[in-house]
C-alpha positions as CSV (number, residue, x, y, z in Angstrom):
1,M,25.8,-16.4,-3.8
2,S,25.6,-15.6,0.0
3,E,28.5,-15.2,2.4
4,T,30.6,-18.1,3.3
5,K,30.1,-19.1,6.9
6,H,33.0,-21.5,7.9
7,T,36.3,-21.2,9.9
8,Q,38.6,-19.7,7.9
9,G,41.8,-21.5,6.7
10,P,44.5,-22.7,6.7
11,W,43.3,-25.9,7.9
12,T,46.2,-28.5,8.9
13,I,46.5,-32.0,9.8
14,H,47.8,-33.0,13.2
15,D,48.4,-36.4,14.9
16,G,45.5,-37.1,17.4
17,G,48.0,-39.3,19.5
18,M,47.6,-42.6,20.9
19,N,46.6,-44.1,17.6
20,M,43.4,-41.9,17.4
21,G,43.9,-40.9,13.9
22,W,44.2,-37.4,12.7
23,K,42.8,-34.2,13.8
24,I,42.1,-31.3,11.3
25,V,42.6,-27.8,13.0
26,A,42.3,-24.3,11.9
27,D,45.5,-22.6,12.6
28,N,44.3,-19.0,11.6
29,E,45.0,-17.5,14.9
30,P,48.5,-17.9,16.4
31,K,47.3,-18.8,20.0
32,C,43.9,-20.4,19.0
33,R,43.8,-23.9,17.2
34,K,40.2,-24.6,16.4
35,N,39.3,-28.3,16.1
36,I,37.6,-28.9,12.6
37,A,37.3,-32.6,12.3
38,S,38.9,-36.0,13.3
39,C,39.7,-38.9,11.1
40,G,40.1,-42.4,11.7
41,G,39.8,-45.7,10.2
42,Q,41.1,-47.2,7.1
43,L,40.8,-44.2,5.2
44,R,41.9,-41.7,7.6
45,D,44.8,-40.3,5.7
46,G,43.1,-39.4,2.4
47,N,40.1,-38.0,4.4
48,A,42.1,-35.8,6.5
49,Q,43.8,-34.7,3.4
50,L,40.7,-33.8,1.7
51,I,39.1,-32.1,4.6
52,A,42.2,-30.0,5.3
53,A,42.2,-28.9,1.6
54,A,38.7,-27.7,1.6
55,P,39.2,-24.0,2.3
56,D,41.9,-23.9,-0.6
57,M,39.6,-25.9,-3.0
58,L,36.7,-23.4,-2.2
59,A,39.0,-20.4,-2.8
60,A,40.2,-22.0,-6.3
61,L,36.7,-22.6,-7.2
62,K,35.6,-19.2,-6.5
63,E,38.6,-18.0,-8.8
64,A,37.7,-20.4,-11.6
65,R,34.0,-19.1,-11.3
66,E,35.1,-15.6,-11.7
67,A,37.4,-16.4,-14.7
68,L,34.4,-18.4,-16.5
69,S,31.9,-15.9,-15.9
70,H,32.4,-14.2,-19.3
71,P,31.4,-15.4,-22.8
72,P,31.7,-17.9,-24.2
73,F,31.6,-19.7,-20.8
74,V,28.6,-18.2,-19.1
75,N,26.3,-21.1,-19.9
76,S,28.9,-23.9,-19.9
77,P,28.4,-27.2,-18.1
78,T,31.6,-26.7,-16.1
79,L,30.4,-23.3,-14.8
80,K,27.2,-25.0,-13.7
81,T,29.2,-27.8,-12.0
82,I,31.4,-25.0,-10.2
83,D,28.3,-23.1,-9.0
84,A,26.8,-26.3,-7.7
85,A,29.9,-27.2,-5.7
86,I,30.4,-23.8,-4.2
87,A,26.6,-24.0,-3.1
88,K,27.3,-27.2,-1.5
89,A,30.2,-26.0,0.3
90,K,28.1,-23.1,1.5
91,G,25.3,-25.3,2.6
92,E,23.1,-23.8,-0.1
93,T,22.1,-27.1,-1.2
94,K,20.2,-30.1,0.4
C-alpha cells in the first residue's frame, strides 16, 4: 500500500462561532491550525466527531491489519474489509 497523503492528526473540533457549526482542524503544529472540514446542519455533531476521529481510526486499522497479517487470518474476510477501508482512506479506490 502506498504512503498516506493527508494532514497528520490530531484533528480536533472547534466551535465555528455564530451558529456556523463545527470546524475540524489539525492541531499538529503549535502555531498553525489547519482547517480540515466544517460541519453544519442537523447531524453536525456526529459528522464532526467522525471526521475528527479519522486519523486515529486509520492508525487503528493499520495496527489491526498488521496483527491479522499472519495465519490463520491471512485470507479472512475481516482482513479484506480492513484493506478496503485503508485503501478508501488513502484514495486508492473509486
